[in-house]
PLY file of the C-alpha trace (Angstrom):
ply
format ascii 1.0
element vertex 353
property float x
property float y
property float z
element edge 352
property int vertex1
property int vertex2
end_header
0.00 0.00 0.00
1.28 3.43 -0.92
1.64 5.82 1.97
2.62 9.47 1.97
2.66 12.10 4.69
0.79 14.59 2.51
-2.61 15.82 3.63
-3.42 17.49 0.32
-3.07 16.02 -3.16
-3.22 17.82 -6.50
-5.13 16.30 -9.41
-6.54 17.17 -12.83
-9.76 16.59 -14.73
-9.85 16.18 -18.50
-13.16 17.23 -20.08
-15.24 17.67 -23.19
-15.46 21.36 -24.11
-18.76 21.09 -26.02
-20.55 22.83 -23.14
-19.28 25.13 -20.40
-15.85 23.55 -19.96
-12.74 25.57 -20.71
-10.40 22.57 -20.91
-8.29 20.99 -18.16
-9.26 21.64 -14.52
-7.08 21.24 -11.45
-8.34 20.32 -7.99
-7.11 19.50 -4.50
-8.09 16.49 -2.43
-8.06 17.61 1.20
-7.46 14.20 2.77
-7.60 15.48 6.34
-11.07 16.97 5.83
-12.14 14.27 3.36
-13.30 16.54 0.56
-12.44 17.89 -2.89
-11.67 21.61 -2.92
-10.35 24.35 -5.19
-11.62 23.12 -8.57
-10.46 25.63 -11.19
-9.58 25.92 -14.87
-5.88 25.10 -15.36
-5.43 25.13 -19.16
-7.52 26.09 -22.16
-7.67 23.27 -24.71
-10.39 21.84 -26.93
-11.64 18.41 -25.77
-8.73 17.35 -23.53
-10.60 14.15 -22.71
-7.62 12.09 -21.58
-4.52 13.02 -19.60
-1.18 11.47 -18.66
1.35 12.76 -16.12
5.08 12.10 -16.26
6.59 10.02 -13.48
8.52 13.01 -12.11
5.42 15.30 -12.13
7.13 17.81 -14.40
4.85 17.38 -17.40
1.21 16.73 -18.22
0.15 15.42 -21.62
-3.36 15.62 -23.05
-5.24 14.68 -26.17
-6.81 17.71 -27.82
-7.99 19.36 -30.97
-7.86 22.70 -32.72
-10.53 23.19 -35.36
-10.14 20.38 -37.90
-6.86 19.22 -36.40
-6.43 16.60 -33.69
-3.45 15.40 -31.69
-1.61 15.79 -28.41
-0.44 18.67 -26.22
2.28 18.94 -23.57
2.25 21.20 -20.50
4.72 22.16 -17.81
3.43 21.57 -14.27
4.55 24.28 -11.85
5.35 23.57 -8.19
1.91 25.00 -7.40
0.16 22.73 -9.90
-0.57 25.35 -12.57
-0.10 24.39 -16.23
1.70 26.19 -19.05
1.66 24.96 -22.65
4.93 23.55 -24.03
3.77 22.59 -27.52
1.26 20.60 -29.55
1.54 18.02 -32.31
-1.58 18.12 -34.46
-2.67 16.47 -37.71
-5.72 16.53 -39.96
-8.74 14.72 -38.60
-10.19 13.63 -35.27
-8.26 13.85 -32.03
-7.12 10.75 -30.10
-9.07 9.36 -27.13
-6.18 8.02 -25.02
-2.62 9.04 -24.23
0.14 7.51 -22.09
3.78 8.26 -21.31
6.61 5.88 -20.39
8.53 6.01 -17.11
11.59 7.64 -18.70
9.45 10.39 -20.25
11.08 9.63 -23.58
8.05 8.37 -25.48
4.32 9.04 -25.70
1.60 6.80 -27.11
-1.82 7.86 -28.34
-4.87 5.87 -29.48
-7.30 7.33 -32.01
-10.83 5.91 -31.87
-12.05 7.56 -35.07
-8.98 6.75 -37.16
-8.46 3.23 -35.73
-4.81 4.09 -35.22
-2.06 4.22 -32.63
0.88 6.62 -32.73
4.21 6.85 -30.92
5.92 10.20 -30.35
9.42 11.09 -29.24
9.57 13.29 -26.14
12.38 15.63 -25.12
13.17 14.44 -21.61
14.44 17.82 -20.44
11.88 20.22 -21.89
8.92 17.83 -22.12
8.37 18.90 -25.71
6.48 16.47 -27.96
8.67 15.84 -30.98
7.84 14.11 -34.25
5.62 11.08 -34.72
7.96 8.10 -34.63
5.52 5.49 -35.85
1.86 5.08 -36.73
-0.20 1.92 -37.19
-3.73 1.76 -38.62
-5.92 -1.23 -37.87
-8.26 -2.87 -40.37
-11.41 -4.91 -39.86
-14.84 -4.83 -38.25
-17.00 -6.65 -35.72
-20.62 -7.79 -35.26
-21.83 -4.79 -33.24
-23.24 -1.81 -35.16
-20.50 0.37 -33.63
-17.86 -2.02 -34.97
-18.21 -0.94 -38.59
-14.45 -0.40 -38.63
-11.44 -0.37 -36.33
-11.73 1.90 -33.25
-8.49 2.01 -31.26
-9.35 2.94 -27.66
-6.19 2.43 -25.58
-2.44 2.52 -26.11
-0.28 1.94 -23.04
3.18 0.68 -22.14
3.60 -2.77 -20.63
5.21 -2.68 -17.15
8.51 -4.00 -18.48
8.61 -1.10 -20.96
9.24 -3.49 -23.85
5.90 -3.23 -25.62
2.92 -1.08 -26.43
-0.36 -2.79 -25.53
-3.03 -1.44 -27.89
-6.74 -2.22 -27.55
-9.10 -1.94 -30.51
-12.80 -1.86 -29.64
-13.89 -2.09 -33.29
-12.13 -5.35 -34.14
-12.17 -7.02 -30.69
-8.40 -7.29 -30.41
-5.60 -6.62 -27.94
-2.49 -6.08 -30.02
1.07 -6.02 -28.70
3.73 -4.00 -30.53
7.43 -4.00 -29.81
9.03 -0.56 -29.50
12.14 -0.79 -31.66
13.47 2.79 -31.44
9.87 3.87 -31.12
8.75 1.91 -34.18
5.53 -0.01 -33.51
6.14 -3.54 -34.78
3.34 -6.09 -34.31
4.31 -8.97 -32.03
1.12 -10.63 -30.83
-2.69 -10.46 -31.08
-5.24 -11.64 -28.54
-8.61 -12.18 -30.21
-11.40 -11.30 -27.79
-14.99 -12.60 -28.02
-16.68 -10.98 -31.06
-18.87 -8.03 -30.15
-17.40 -7.59 -26.66
-15.77 -4.24 -27.50
-12.53 -4.21 -25.47
-11.71 -0.76 -24.11
-9.09 -0.32 -21.34
-6.38 -2.32 -19.57
-4.64 -2.31 -16.19
-1.77 -4.49 -14.97
-1.54 -6.28 -11.63
1.48 -5.14 -9.54
3.14 -8.53 -10.20
3.34 -7.48 -13.90
2.27 -10.98 -14.98
-1.50 -10.49 -14.94
-3.65 -7.82 -16.61
-7.33 -6.92 -16.34
-9.18 -5.73 -19.43
-12.53 -3.88 -19.41
-14.97 -4.46 -22.25
-17.41 -1.74 -23.24
-20.17 -3.68 -25.02
-20.30 -6.91 -22.99
-19.53 -5.09 -19.70
-17.00 -7.65 -18.50
-13.59 -7.75 -16.91
-11.24 -10.20 -18.60
-8.40 -11.64 -16.55
-5.33 -12.07 -18.75
-1.96 -13.76 -18.29
0.89 -11.69 -19.72
4.10 -13.19 -21.12
6.93 -10.67 -21.08
9.07 -12.91 -23.32
6.94 -12.34 -26.41
4.34 -9.78 -25.31
1.46 -12.23 -25.65
-1.71 -12.42 -23.55
-3.90 -15.40 -22.62
-7.44 -15.08 -21.25
-8.07 -16.82 -17.91
-11.52 -15.51 -16.90
-14.41 -13.26 -17.94
-16.67 -11.84 -15.23
-19.61 -9.46 -15.66
-19.58 -5.99 -14.12
-23.42 -5.90 -14.05
-26.18 -7.45 -11.93
-27.71 -10.47 -13.62
-31.13 -8.82 -13.90
-29.93 -5.53 -15.43
-31.21 -5.31 -19.02
-30.89 -1.62 -19.88
-28.13 -0.02 -21.94
-24.72 -0.16 -20.32
-21.26 0.63 -21.57
-18.22 -0.37 -19.55
-15.64 2.39 -19.14
-12.63 2.64 -16.81
-10.76 -0.03 -14.87
-8.18 0.39 -12.07
-6.48 -1.79 -9.46
-5.24 -1.10 -5.94
-1.45 -1.05 -5.64
-1.52 -4.04 -3.25
-3.16 -6.04 -6.05
-6.10 -7.07 -3.88
-9.00 -5.19 -5.51
-10.10 -4.32 -9.04
-12.61 -1.54 -9.71
-14.59 -1.15 -12.95
-17.06 1.56 -13.99
-20.46 1.05 -15.62
-22.05 3.80 -17.72
-25.80 3.17 -17.76
-25.94 1.19 -14.54
-23.93 4.20 -13.25
-21.88 2.26 -10.75
-18.43 1.11 -9.73
-18.19 -2.68 -9.62
-15.78 -3.90 -6.95
-13.92 -7.21 -7.26
-11.58 -9.13 -4.98
-8.45 -10.63 -6.52
-7.63 -14.22 -5.57
-4.06 -14.22 -4.23
-3.13 -17.44 -6.04
-5.12 -17.58 -9.31
-5.54 -13.79 -9.65
-9.09 -14.42 -10.82
-11.86 -12.13 -9.62
-14.87 -12.55 -7.37
-17.57 -9.89 -7.23
-17.99 -7.92 -3.99
-20.61 -5.22 -4.63
-21.75 -2.25 -6.71
-21.51 1.35 -5.54
-23.58 4.08 -7.23
-21.57 6.90 -8.80
-24.29 9.37 -7.77
-24.49 10.73 -11.30
-24.89 9.92 -14.97
-22.32 8.15 -17.19
-19.17 7.59 -15.07
-16.43 7.87 -17.67
-13.43 7.50 -15.36
-12.32 7.26 -11.73
-9.07 7.22 -9.77
-7.67 6.09 -6.44
-5.87 8.84 -4.53
-2.10 8.46 -3.86
-2.77 6.93 -0.42
-5.61 4.83 -1.83
-7.88 5.81 1.05
-10.24 7.57 -1.39
-11.76 7.10 -4.84
-12.96 9.88 -7.15
-15.44 9.17 -9.98
-16.29 11.52 -12.88
-19.89 11.57 -14.14
-19.68 12.94 -17.68
-23.36 13.54 -18.49
-24.37 15.03 -15.12
-21.22 17.18 -14.79
-20.52 16.11 -11.23
-17.72 14.34 -9.43
-18.18 11.95 -6.50
-15.70 11.30 -3.69
-15.64 8.10 -1.63
-13.60 6.81 1.26
-12.15 3.34 0.62
-11.84 0.53 3.12
-8.41 -0.93 2.44
-9.34 -4.28 4.02
-12.66 -4.91 2.24
-12.22 -2.72 -0.84
-15.66 -1.19 -0.25
-16.53 2.46 -0.88
-18.47 4.96 1.26
-19.83 8.16 -0.29
-18.43 11.43 1.09
-19.29 14.00 -1.58
-21.33 14.00 -4.80
-21.98 17.68 -5.48
-18.57 18.65 -6.88
-19.31 20.46 -10.14
-17.00 19.91 -13.12
-18.38 20.49 -16.65
-18.46 17.32 -18.80
-15.69 15.53 -16.88
-14.01 12.56 -18.54
-10.56 11.70 -17.16
-9.15 12.21 -13.65
-5.47 11.89 -12.69
-3.39 12.69 -9.60
0.18 13.86 -9.47
2.56 11.09 -8.33
3.45 11.22 -4.62
0 1
1 2
2 3
3 4
4 5
5 6
6 7
7 8
8 9
9 10
10 11
11 12
12 13
13 14
14 15
15 16
16 17
17 18
18 19
19 20
20 21
21 22
22 23
23 24
24 25
25 26
26 27
27 28
28 29
29 30
30 31
31 32
32 33
33 34
34 35
35 36
36 37
37 38
38 39
39 40
40 41
41 42
42 43
43 44
44 45
45 46
46 47
47 48
48 49
49 50
50 51
51 52
52 53
53 54
54 55
55 56
56 57
57 58
58 59
59 60
60 61
61 62
62 63
63 64
64 65
65 66
66 67
67 68
68 69
69 70
70 71
71 72
72 73
73 74
74 75
75 76
76 77
77 78
78 79
79 80
80 81
81 82
82 83
83 84
84 85
85 86
86 87
87 88
88 89
89 90
90 91
91 92
92 93
93 94
94 95
95 96
96 97
97 98
98 99
99 100
100 101
101 102
102 103
103 104
104 105
105 106
106 107
107 108
108 109
109 110
110 111
111 112
112 113
113 114
114 115
115 116
116 117
117 118
118 119
119 120
120 121
121 122
122 123
123 124
124 125
125 126
126 127
127 128
128 129
129 130
130 131
131 132
132 133
133 134
134 135
135 136
136 137
137 138
138 139
139 140
140 141
141 142
142 143
143 144
144 145
145 146
146 147
147 148
148 149
149 150
150 151
151 152
152 153
153 154
154 155
155 156
156 157
157 158
158 159
159 160
160 161
161 162
162 163
163 164
164 165
165 166
166 167
167 168
168 169
169 170
170 171
171 172
172 173
173 174
174 175
175 176
176 177
177 178
178 179
179 180
180 181
181 182
182 183
183 184
184 185
185 186
186 187
187 188
188 189
189 190
190 191
191 192
192 193
193 194
194 195
195 196
196 197
197 198
198 199
199 200
200 201
201 202
202 203
203 204
204 205
205 206
206 207
207 208
208 209
209 210
210 211
211 212
212 213
213 214
214 215
215 216
216 217
217 218
218 219
219 220
220 221
221 222
222 223
223 224
224 225
225 226
226 227
227 228
228 229
229 230
230 231
231 232
232 233
233 234
234 235
235 236
236 237
237 238
238 239
239 240
240 241
241 242
242 243
243 244
244 245
245 246
246 247
247 248
248 249
249 250
250 251
251 252
252 253
253 254
254 255
255 256
256 257
257 258
258 259
259 260
260 261
261 262
262 263
263 264
264 265
265 266
266 267
267 268
268 269
269 270
270 271
271 272
272 273
273 274
274 275
275 276
276 277
277 278
278 279
279 280
280 281
281 282
282 283
283 284
284 285
285 286
286 287
287 288
288 289
289 290
290 291
291 292
292 293
293 294
294 295
295 296
296 297
297 298
298 299
299 300
300 301
301 302
302 303
303 304
304 305
305 306
306 307
307 308
308 309
309 310
310 311
311 312
312 313
313 314
314 315
315 316
316 317
317 318
318 319
319 320
320 321
321 322
322 323
323 324
324 325
325 326
326 327
327 328
328 329
329 330
330 331
331 332
332 333
333 334
334 335
335 336
336 337
337 338
338 339
339 340
340 341
341 342
342 343
343 344
344 345
345 346
346 347
347 348
348 349
349 350
350 351
351 352
């Protein structure tokens, strides 16, 4: 379990700017008083829906757009948490939906839902500047769901060993692994996921040998075995994030794991809940614990605070954020706050402590 002596933690919300939002918002979690305070606009950017923060807290990266151009933006993070733009890398067409940065802050990955592509960028380690696109891959294919008319890349992240890019494509039901040969994305392995399941996001267990994948259409968590030797994945389990009697529209969204590897959390948009699972210490398979309401509409993302005593969930369609305390022994959540206003919130990230 992570432990820090801080009583206040700085975080950021990524948003859609189709309504009142100005871009990226900063906030403070006052852990001592158990509440979110000081929500304010931190950077003006169009649709910064997903964010990534460098390991050393010097830089924040966001997806974004500017008119008919889409791409990624880099910001300096001041010691007080304010943001100042470093530069952008934009190209014709839709903006990406996901961005991640490696531990060395030397490379950035983005996933583009509309283009069905994944890109790697070189980063300047000292200035944080986003340099040229190193490599770009475009997926081909389709799936049985009406939203799977073509490839829709939804996630591009680094494997814990830093050797590969794990890229999830919702449109073709695949988890693809690419080696990173000088930043060049070279296909190494493909895990074919049940047709129509719509894989979306991925999180690794702290042992780096197991991963948990969230599906959007089938609303399941898939337990995967990861082989560092060749970057391949093998499915061990699929477990629903919904009650058996729930028949309305639901779309799975975010997935996260506690740093002790004991609990997995997954968000449901439609059922508007966080599903809580316990991780078996030997098989790493999941057993369902309970659902907790997100006290809003369409929870797009959530995050555990640096001490993992709290969880924050973003409700995109009701423009509110909910704060919970977290029982570290049972994994269960208790609502503390649900009236924190953030316009069209999508992503939420904390600085690293």
